[in-house]
N, C-alpha and C positions, 0 to 999 in steps of 0.2 A: 505420502503416496499410498494409494489404495492397494490392496492385495489382489493381484491378478492371477487367476488359476485357469487351468484347462481341465474340463471333465468330458469323458466320452459321451457322445450323443446317445440318448436312449430312444427306443422306438416310440414311446409316448410323447416325445418332444419333436419328432421328425417333422410333422406338419408345421409347427411353429417355426422351426429352423428354416424351412423352405420360405415361408412368408417373410420372416425377418430378413433373410438374405435378399429376397426380391425387393423389399422396401429399402434396404440400405443401398443396393445398386441403383435403384430408380432415383433415390435422393441425389446420388452423385451425378447422374446424367441431367436431372432437372436443374441442379445447381449450376452445371456447366452450360447447358443449352436452353434452359427454360422450357416452356410448354411446346416449343416448336421441335423438340427432339424427335429424330427419326431413327434412333439407334436401337429400337426395341426388337427383341427376338420374337415374341408372341404376345398377343392379348395385352399390349401396353406394358410389357415387362422387358427390362434390359437383359435379364438372364432368365431363360426358360425354366420351367419346372423340370422338364426332362433333363436339361443340363445339370441342374442341382442334384436331382435324384441319381443320375448316372455317377456323379462324383461321390455321393454318399455311398452308393452301392459298391463302388469299385475302390474305395479308399477308406481312410480312418477319419471319422468326423468328431470334432470336439466343439463344446460350447465354451466360449470365453466368459469368465465370471469375474466381476469386480466386487470384492467383499461378499462373495456368494451369490450375487445378483447377476442374471444373464445379461450380457451387454454385447454379445456377438457370437461369431462362430468361425470355424475353419475346417477345411478338409485337406488331407494330405494323401499322397500316394507314396508308399514306402517300398523301395526295392532293396531288400536286405542283401541281395546278391551283388548288385552293381554299386550300391550305396549312393546312387544317383536318384534323389528323391524330388518330389514335385509338390508344390503348394498349389492346390487346385482352386481353392476359394478361401478368402479371408474377408470378413466383414465385421464392422463395428457399428452399433446403433448410432445414428447421427447425433443423438443427445450426448454421447460419450466421446465424440470426436475431439481431437486436439488436447487430450488429457493423458496421453502416454499409454493408453490401453492397448493399441495395436502393437506398439513397440515392445511392451512388456509381454504380450502374448507371443510375439515372435521369439523373444529371448527364451521363453518357456519351451517353445517347439525345439529350439536348438539344444536346450538342456535335455529334453526327452529323447532326442535322437543324436547323440554325440558321435555315432559311427558314420554319420552322413559325410560324404566327400564333396558332393555338389547338390545344392538346392536349385530348383528351377521354378519359375512362375511366369505368367503372362498377364498383361492388363491392356485394355483398349487405349489407343493413342490419346483420347480426350480426357482420360482420368488423371489429370495432372496431380491431383492429391495423392493418388496411388503411386505415380512415378516418383514423386518426392519421397514418399514413405519408403518404397523399396530401395531406392538409391541412397538417399541421404540419412535415413534412420536405421535401415537394416543392413546396409553394405552390399546390396546386389549391384550388378553391372548390367547395362543393356548390351545384349549380344546379337540381337537380330530384330528386324522390323518386318512383320508379315503384313502383306497388303495384296491388292489385286494383281500386282506384277510379281510378287514373291510370296505365294501362299504357303502356309504351313501344311505340308503334305499329310500330316496326321491330326491336325487340329480340328475340333468340332466346329469352330467358327469359320475356318478358312480352307479346310481340306477340299480337294477336288470332288470327293464323294458327296459333298454337300451343295454342289452347284455354284459355288462362289466364283469359279474361274471366269465366268462371263459377266459378273457384276462388279460394280465399283466399290469393292470392300474397303472400308476406311482404314483399317489397320490395327494391329496388336503389337506391342513391344514384348519381346521375350527377354527375361532376366535370368542371370545365373549368379550364384554365390558359391565360390569355391571355399571349402572349409579346411582343406589340407593342401 
């Protein structure tokens, strides 16, 4: 097994991180829906630059490395007071899929933040690969399904402040992993 490590994102790698993230998310949607996909946020991207930048600016961003080579990234929001932390983004280069990279990276996150009581994350309903990963590989549980009839009041994708209340929003699963 390759050596999987996490290194803090540097400013000189920020642009590549954003582009790598968009490419990985687009790959998942195109794999699921093909060219007919209509789940893009902006300019043909599944996840907008603004969403990624907000996550980086308000969280802790890491590069996932396999034997020193960049193969993905992740962003966490850490609340040291409540110990209820959030995985905002996690992506692995499609060339490294199904090789245990994501699972090893997640284990490293848990090792780095042992004080965490609850981890939370979300993924779109159509990302079956992600759902499998979070539930079957990482031990998360689906706890909520956000959609046009049950929007996440605080979520950037579904919150009423973003105008989705009148649209047929497809949906996001919310996951939790209780550590204690």
